[in-house]
N, C-alpha and C positions, 0 to 999 in steps of 0.2 A: 658608380657607386663608390663611396669611401668607407673603409673599415676603420673603426676606432677601438684601440685597446685602452684599458684602465679608464673607462668613461665615467666612473663614479668618484675618482680622486680629484684633487685640487686642479691639476693641469688638464687631465682628460675631460673633466666636466666643462671647463671653459672652452676647450677646443670643440667639443660636441655642440655646445650652444651656438658657437660661431658658425659651424657648418650647417646646422639646422636653420639658422637665421638666413642663410643664403639659398635655402631650398634644395639642397643636395640630398640624394638618397643615401642613407647611412645604415650600416650594420655594425653592431657593437658586440664585443665579447665582455661578459660580466658574470662573475660568480653568483652575484645576487643583484637582480635588477630592481629590487624594491626601493632603493633610494631615488630612482628616477621619478620626477613629477609626472602626473598623468599625461600632461601635454607632450612630454618627451617620449613616454612609452608608446603613445599613439603614432609617433612619427619615425620610430626606428625599428629595425629588425634586431631582436636580441638573440644572441647565441649564448646560452648558459655554459659556463666553464671557465677554464683558466687558459691564458694565452701562452703557457709553457707546455700545453698539451698539443702534440702534432696533429691529432685528428680535429681538434677545435680550430686551430689556425688554418688548416687546409679548407675546412668548410667556410670559415669566416672570410677568407681571402678569395674564394671562388667568385669570379666575376668582378672583383674590385679593380678599379682603375688606380686607386691610391690607398695607402694605409698610413694612419697615424700610429706610430709604434712607441710605446712607453714601457721601459723596464722599471718595475716598481722597486722601492728600496727593500732590502732583505737583510736586516741586522743579524740574522742567524746564519747567514752564508759564511762558508769557511774562508772565502776570499772574494775580492771584487771581481776577479776574472770568472770565478765559478758562478757567482750570482748573475753576472751579465750573460755569460755564454749559455747557462742552463735555460734562460728564457729566449735567447737570440737564435740558437741553432735551429730549433723547430721553425721559427719564423722565417729564417733565410731560405730553408728548403721550400716552405710554402710560397714565399715571394716568387721564387724561380718557377716552381711547379705550377703555380696558378697564373703566371704571367703578369704579376703586378708591375705596373709601369713606374709608379712613384712611391717612395717611402720617405716619411719624415720621422726620424727617430729622436726621442728625448730620453735622457737618463736621469732618474732621481736617485741613482745609487749613491749611497754614502751619506746623503743628507740626513742630519740628525743622528748619525752613528759615528763610531770610531773610525769608519772609513772616509769620513768627510775630508780628512787631510789629503786624500787621493782624488779630490774633485777634479773632473776633467780627464782622469786617467782612462775612463771608459771609451773616450774617442779613439785611443789606440787599439783597444780591444775590439771595437766594432769591425774594423777591417779584418780581424782574424776570424770573426764569426760569419762574415758575409762571403758567399761564393764569388769567384772571379767574374762570373757572369750573372746576370739577373737585373733586378731593379736598381736604377740610380738611387743613391741614398744620401740623405742629409742627416748628419749626426750632431746633436747638440748636447753638451754636458752642463749640468747645473749643480 
């Protein structure tokens, strides 16, 4: 099973469609699943909530072989590090605690905000939020 975060955004929606096209079992975390077309809703398990909530990510990642992890932009965050780590720390604990084997991480942090000048800076932050042991991770900054 593959868990997908931010499945209603521009990136997450495309990832979700590609995974579903391949016939994989999928669980998504969504605050509001209403944007999903009926065909998508029928084929995914939806966990309502935010992926900055430790209880939500623990439930979502239980039994997951892989996670597509996207930290959404947060123009109100006090810093790039705070925005990234507030979402990433609960996820890292859940990756390890739930035995997730593969994680693909994408960051949209900064895009369209004053933080855009720091694009790619999240790559360095990712290592600080991830435990020394746990899931192999792939981080991509855009």
